[in-house]
C-alpha positions, 0 to 999 in steps of 0.5 A, spaced: 740 428 243 747 429 247 749 425 252 752 431 257 759 431 261 757 431 269 763 437 272 764 438 280 757 441 280 752 436 284 746 437 278 743 433 272 740 434 267 732 432 266 732 425 265 726 426 259 733 428 255 736 422 255 738 417 249 735 412 247 737 406 252 737 410 257 743 414 257 744 421 261 750 423 263 758 421 264 763 424 269 763 426 275 763 423 282 761 417 286 760 421 292 754 420 297 752 427 295 752 426 289 749 418 288 743 421 293 741 426 289 742 422 283 737 416 286 732 422 288 732 424 282 731 416 278 738 417 276 743 412 277 751 409 275 752 403 272 759 402 268 765 397 268 772 397 269 776 402 265 769 406 262 767 414 264 762 415 270 755 413 266 748 416 269 743 412 266 734 413 267 732 408 262 725 408 259 720 404 261 722 402 268 723 395 272 719 396 278 717 391 282 711 392 287 710 389 294 704 387 292 705 384 287 710 379 289 710 372 286 713 367 290 714 360 287 713 354 289 719 351 290 721 357 293 715 356 299 717 350 300 726 352 301 722 358 307 718 354 310 724 348 310 728 354 312 734 352 310 737 359 311 738 364 316 737 371 314 740 378 317 739 385 315 745 388 315 750 384 319 756 384 313 755 389 308 762 389 305 761 381 305 756 381 300 758 387 295 765 383 294 761 377 292 756 381 288 762 383 285 766 376 283 762 372 283 760 370 276 755 370 272 752 367 265 754 371 259 757 377 264 765 377 263 767 382 269 763 385 273 760 393 273 762 393 281 768 397 280 773 399 286 771 406 287 762 403 286 764 399 291 767 404 295 762 409 295 756 404 296 761 402 303 760 409 304 753 410 303 751 403 309 756 406 312 751 413 313 745 409 312 742 409 306 744 403 303 743 396 307 744 388 305 740 382 306 745 376 307 743 369 307 747 364 312 747 356 312 751 353 318 755 360 320 757 360 312 755 366 308 751 364 302 747 369 298 745 375 299 744 382 295 743 390 297 740 397 296 739 404 296 732 406 301 730 413 301 723 414 303 718 409 302 722 406 296 728 400 296 733 401 290 736 394 288 742 394 286 744 388 286 745 379 289 748 373 289 748 367 291 752 361 294 748 356 293 741 355 289 734 359 292 740 363 297 739 370 294 731 368 292 731 367 300 733 373 301 729 376 296 723 375 298 724 376 305 726 383 304 720 384 301 716 381 305 719 386 311 719 392 306 710 391 305 711 390 314 714 397 313 710 401 308 715 401 303 710 402 296 716 400 291 722 396 289 726 399 283 729 394 279 731 399 275 732 394 269 729 388 265 732 381 268 728 375 268 730 374 274 726 378 276 720 378 272 719 371 275 718 374 283 712 380 279 717 385 277 714 389 271 716 395 266 713 402 267 713 408 264 719 413 265 713 418 267 709 413 271 715 412 275 717 419 276 711 420 279 711 414 284 717 416 286 716 423 288 710 420 293 715 415 296 720 420 297 715 424 301 716 419 307 721 418 312 728 415 310 729 409 315 736 411 317 742 407 320 742 400 321 737 394 320 738 390 324 733 392 327 730 388 323 731 382 323 726 381 329 721 380 322 724 375 318 720 370 320 715 373 316 
């Protein structure tokens, strides 16, 4: 089955036409309109510097249901000790920049290219992309960011400069999203890290049904700074 080459038209092929592994199409652009359309159809961009934009819709899909969140004893202890101060949307550019620059095991370079960074900063400005920050003594030491549409949060990346900093940000996010009525956190592809928190694979067809249900709800567009009031949950 061929991989589709996108042009300037805002359209994607049906996700069922993705090749094995999940690649659906290449090309196009990272305009806000195309990115939002992609997420609404169960598609996301993922590529490295020097490659064309690659659009994915993997089967199965790796997701976390808020009710299935698992918190280890160690993370519970860190939460109880209140080592980190957690905020929402207070330093998005700091979070995405560190996500792009922090070195990771068994990974060379980053998939957060300058083009990707600029695109998600624009989506943040428009109120669709949000960050969660972990602070210690006034220093940004961990965090994550992702796209929010309806009552689904599409997790994109996280980083930690200190042990447990990103874990506390993630747990706080999931707890707050649950209070806000979110039904699903999309982790996109399998990672051992997210599996520890209860994420699991589901068939793409089931994911698309859930996605459609989540998109029926109103998007909580704009800054999530007011979510700071819930960080003690």
